[in-house]
N, C-alpha and C positions, 0 to 999 in steps of 0.2 A: 688520525691514525692511518698509516699508509695501507694500501691493499696488500702488499707483501707481508707487513706485520700482522694484519688480521688473519691472513691465510695461515701463517706459522703458528699463531696463537690457537686458532681453531684446530690445527693439526696436532697440537701438543708438542711442537718441536721447540726444544730449548737446549742450550749448551752451557757448559760450566764456567764461562768467562763473563757471565752477567750481561750479555748483549741486550740491547733495547732497554737498558735500565737508565739511560741518560735522559736528561730533561727534554721535553718537547721542543724547547728552544735550543738550537744548536748552531755552531758557526757555519758559514757558507762552505768552508773548506777545512780539511784536517789541519790541525795546528801543530803536529809533531814532525814536520819535515825538518831536514837539516837547516840550521839557521844561517843568516848571511855571514856571521862571523866565521863559521866553519869554511865556507867557500872562499872568503877573503884570505883566511890563513893558508888554505891550499894554494892559492895563487901566489901569495908571498913566499911560501916555501919553494914553489917551482921557480919563481924569478931568481931567487938566491942561487939556484943551481944552473942557470942559463949561462952560456959563454958570454964574456964581455962584448958589448957592442953587437948584440944579436936581437932579433925580433922573432917572437913565436906567434903563429897564426893558427887558430882553430876554427873549424866550421861546424855548425849544428848538423844533426843528422838530416838526410833527405826525408821528404814525405813519401811513403811507399804505397803503391797502388795495389789493391786487391783485385778489382775487376771494374772495367769501364769507368764510371764516375764514383766508385766506392773505394775509399782509401782505408788502409789499416789505421788503427788507433796510433797516434803519433807517439814515438818513443825516442827520447833525446839520446844523442851520443853519450856514452857513459863518462868519457873524459870531459866533455863539454859541461855536462851536468855537475860533475865533481868539482870543477873549477868555478862555475857560475851559479848553479841552482836554477838556471833559465831552462824552461821546459817547452819552449815554442820553437818552431822552425825558422829558417831563413835568417840566421844570425851568424855573426863573426866575432870572435874574441881575439884581440891583439895585445900581446904583452911585450914590454920593452925592457931591455937590460943594457945600459942604465936607463934612467928616465928620459922621456922625450917631451918636448913642449907641445901641448895641444891647446888651442884657443888661449894662448898666453900663459898657461899653467903647466908646470912640470908634472908628469904622471908616468906610472909604470903600466897603466892599463887603459884599454878603450874597448867598448863593446858596441857593436852595431846590431840593432834589433828591428823587428817589423813594427810598423806604426799602429796606433789605434785605428780602427776602421769600423764604424757603426754598422755598415752593411754586412761586412764579413762576420762581425761579432754576432749579428742577429742569426746567422746560419750556423756558425762554428764555435761560438763561445767567446767569452771576454779575453782580451789580450792585456798584458801588463802595461805596455807602452812605457814611455820614458819615465813618467812619474812612478809607476809601479816598480820598475826595475831599480830606481833610486831608493824608494822607501823599503821595498821588501828584500832586495838583493844587495843593497849597499853600494852600488856603483855610483861614482861621481862623474865619470866621463862617458856619456851615452850619446850615440848618434843614431839616426834612423838608417836602416840598411840601404836606402836610396843614396845615401851620402858616401857609400864605400867606393863608388865609381870615381869620385873626385879625391879620394884620400891618397896622399902622397906616400907611397911605400918605395922610396928610392933605394934600390939595392946597394948603391955605392956607399950609402951611409952606414950600412950594417955589415961591418967587416967581420964580425963574429958569426955571420950566417943568418939566413932566413929559414927558420925552423918550422916544419910542418909534420903532421902525421900523413899517412896516405890520403890523398885528396878524394872526396866522395866522387864516385863514378856513376852511380845509379841515380842521377838527377834527371828531372823532367824539365823541359823548357816551356815555361808558361809565358807565352808571348804577351799576355796582358799584364805581366808583372816583371818589370825590369830590375827588380831586386830580389827575385827568387833565388834559391840556392844555385841553380844552374848559372844564372847571370853572375852571382857573386864569385863562383869558382872561376868562370871565364875571365872576369875582371882581374882576379888575382893573378892568373896565368899571364895575362898581358902585362900587368904591372912589373912582374919580376922575370919575364922572359922564360917561362917554364913550360915544358922541359927545355933544357939547354943551359940553364944558369947553374954553374957549379957551386954557387953559394947556397943554393936551396938544399937543405938537408932533411931527410925524413927518418933518420935513425936516432938522433939525439933525444927528441921529445919522448918517443916511446920508452927509451931506456930509463929516463928520469921518472916518468909516470909509473912504470912498472915497479920501481923501488918504492915510490910513494904509496901506491894503492895496495901493495902487498901487506903492509902493516896498517892495521885498522885503528882509528881513533875511538875514544869512548862513545862519541856520537854515532859513529858507524856501527859499532857493536850493539848499541841499543836497537837500531833498526834491523840488524841481522837477527838478533834474538827474537824480535817480534815476528819477522817473516818465518823463522824456523819454528817458533812456538805455534803459529797458525798452521803450518804444515804438519806438525806432529799431531795436533788436534784432528786434522783431516784424516790422518792415518788411523787414529783411534776410532773415529766415527765410522769410517768405511769398514774397519774390521768388525765392528758390531753389526753393521747393516748388511754385509755381504751374504749373498745367496747364490747357489750354483746356477739358478735360472736368470741371473742378471747378465747384462751384456757388458762388454768392455767399456763401451761409451757411457753406460749408466754409472759405472764405477768412477770413471773420469768426472762425470757431472757431479757426483756426490763430493768428491774432493774439492772441486772448484766452487761448489755452493758454499762450503765451509770457508774457503778463502774470502769470498765476497762478504760473508757474514761478519768477518772480523776486519774488513776494511782493506784487504789486499786488492790492488788495482788490476793486476793481471797474474797469469802464471809466469814464473821466471823463464820458462822454456816450454815447448810443446809437451804436454803430459804423455807419459809412456805407461800404458796399461796393457800388459800382454799376458794372456792365459795360455798355458800349455806350450806348444811349440813356438807360439808368437813371442814368448818371453826369451827365446834364444836369439832374437833380432835385437841388437844392442840399442839402436835408436828407433825402435818400432813406434810409429805414431798414428797408424791407421785406426787402431782401437775400435775395430768394427766386428769382432767376433760376437755373434748373436747371444751365445750363452757361455758362461764360464765353465760349466760342466764340473767334473771332479778334478780339475787341474789345479796346479799351483798358479797363482796370479802375481806377477811382478808389477809393482807400482812405483815408478820412478817419477816423482812429482815434486813441485816446489812452488810455494807462494812467493810473489814479489810484493814487497811492502816499501813504498816510497823509494823505489829504485833498487833496493837491495833484495837479493833472491836467496831462498833456501834451496836445498837439493837433498831430498830425503827419499831413500828407497826401502821398501819393505816387500817381502815375498811371502805370501800367505796361502793356505789351502782354502779353496772356495767352499769346501764342505765344513770348514771349521776345525778339522782334525788332520794332522799330517799322517800319511801312510809311512810304513817302515822305511821304504826307499827314500821318500821325501825327507824324512827325519835325518837319515844318514848324510845326505848331501847338504842339507841345510846346516846341520851341526858343523860340518867341515868348513863351510863358508863362514859361519859364526866364529869358529876358532881362528880362522885366517884373519878375520877382522880384528879380533882381540890381539893377535900378534902385531897387526899394523898399529893399533892404538898404542901399544907399548913403545913404539918408536917415535911417537909424537912428542919430542922434547927439544927444547932450545939447543941449537948447535948440531943436531942430527941432520944428515943429508936428506934432501927432499925425497930421494928415491927409497929411503930406508923403510917406510911402511909397505911399499910395494914389494921390496925384496923379502921382507918377513912374511907377508901374506902369500906371496908366490911359493915360498918354500913349504909352508904348511899345506897348501892346496896340492902341490906336486907330490908330496909324501902321502897325503890322504887319498888322492886319486889312484896312486899305485897300490896302496893297501887295499882299496876296494876292488881292484882288478880292472879298473876302467882304462888305465894306461899301463904299459909294461915298463916304460922308462920315464923317470921324472922329467927329463927334458922335453917330453911330449905334452906336458901340462898346458902349454900355450894353445893347444888345439881347443881346449875347453875353458881356458882363462886368457882370452886374447887382448885384454886391455890393461891400461895402467890402473893403479889403485887410488891415486890422489890427484886433485887439482885445487887451485885456489878458488875462493868463493867470495863474492861481494856484489858490486854493481853488475857484474857479468856472472853468469853461472860458471863459466870458465874464466875466472878473473885473471888479469895479468899479474906477473910476479917475476922474480929473478931466478927461481928454481935453485937457489943456493941453500945453505944451511938454514934450518928453521929459526925464525925470530919470534919473540914474544908478540902477542896480539895479532898473529896471523891466523886466518881461518882457512882450513882445508877440508876436503872430504876424505873419507876412508871407505872404499867401496869395492871390496873383492867380489868375485862372482864365479859361478860355474854354469856353463851353457852346453847342453847335450841335445842337439837337434835330432829329429828323426833321421835314421840312416847312418848315424855315427858308428864308427868301428868299435863298438862295445856291446855288452849285453843289452837286449832290447828293453829290459826293465828300467833302464835309466833314460830311455829316449823321451823327448818332449818335456824336459825339465830345464828351466832357466831360473837361476837363483842369484840375486844380488842383494846385499845388505849394505846400505849406505847411510853414514852419519856425518854430521857437520861438527868438526872438531876445532876448538880454539886452543892454540898453543899458548901456554902461560909460562911465567918465570919458574913456576914450581912443577910444571908438567903439562897436563892437558885437561880440557873440559869438554864433555860431550853435550853440545848445545841441543841436540835432538833426542836426548835420552827419554823424553816423555812418550815417544813412539815405541810401543812394545816391540821387543827385539828377540828375546829368547823364545824357544818353542813353547815352554810353559806359559810365558806371558801372553803370547799370541793366542794360544788356544783358550786361555782363560778370558781374554778380552772378547774373543769372537763368540763366547757363550753369553755375553751380557746383552741385555735389551738395548735396542737402538732408538735414538731419537727419531729415526725415519720409519719405525715399524708401523706407525699409525697413519702414515702418509699414503693414501690410496688415490690414484688418479683415475678418471673415467677412461674406459676403452674408447679408442678412436672409431668412428663410424666409417 
């Protein structure tokens, strides 16, 4: 029994998904990642859309440094992961249209990866290596990244273009590694005479991938549902646990504890927990207010599960009960969101939810006397209502008419910071309600519906006992 499990059992903490019910014997890694067939099918679909006689070159994400000799946890470039499933750095994917002969065999694809290295693996964890990439990711043409320097990428043979995304710029030159990302990018530039070569194109690939990633496969929707479900449970548990004496950081920590409890690797983006006037900062991430007080608390948070991220926002009263003014503003945002939901239909323009929500908020703010003219609503509702969701929290897409199996957010808000040109009773309130919506052939589905949303639901949930109520930590000396 692990120390963490013992602590949780002693504290009486349990949740409703039956965690810790699995056998003591468990696999080394989670088994529900996207499988190799998914990634292969993505590559095949992309290759079919490439110009004839072209080559597409993708680079893995850089390793990003936090401070001195401490790096951030590595996170793969979403497009690279989408096409390969490879989650290690210092790699290159090359796709050919049509086939190219490599080692005497015709192929559409070639991947360069970092080698197995017992010394590095002792410090930083196991690498897949050539055998692992073949067995787990299904590649047949695999070379070590040290071989990229000698790889013939003759621009003259690719009359359809050399296709790239924007090349990674924030790379570090590791002088001890001649096949790190910095070296791989420099080698590529030399091979194709970039910049300066008009055959190098950085717009075709993003356009194709935007179309592909906009519409989700069943496998992707499974992971998105899991990430969103975890996030909804986080909202539930924080609602039950919240007290005015808590800090913003403590609230953030409760959300993120729940994420880890259910296997989320990271947050999909920096958690936003803002109380009172802090909620009026759209991307507030300091989360350092010592006490929530009697304020509304805006929580824009999302778990990432196997690369796919949720994005769920709830705004709740720290006291457990909305004041009359808080109720009026909250209900207005809720009605705006409902108007946005109604526009989530196949064939509707992407901007339709925003237009509907904006209209409701403009009329409501004028009715409350907060603005005099409806066109002034943007002072208190300064952002769009929707974005795509997937491997990125702001996932790529075409922004054209809605298609089935697309996932978007619907997130209207009202923000009235202190000093605003309206009655002081409204000051210091920031309210956003955000749900993750799946566009279907028959309409739409709210994937985050489990997170309480109406005033009555929130107040009822906040009155429930919390799994964290009996967790008492010692005072620091």
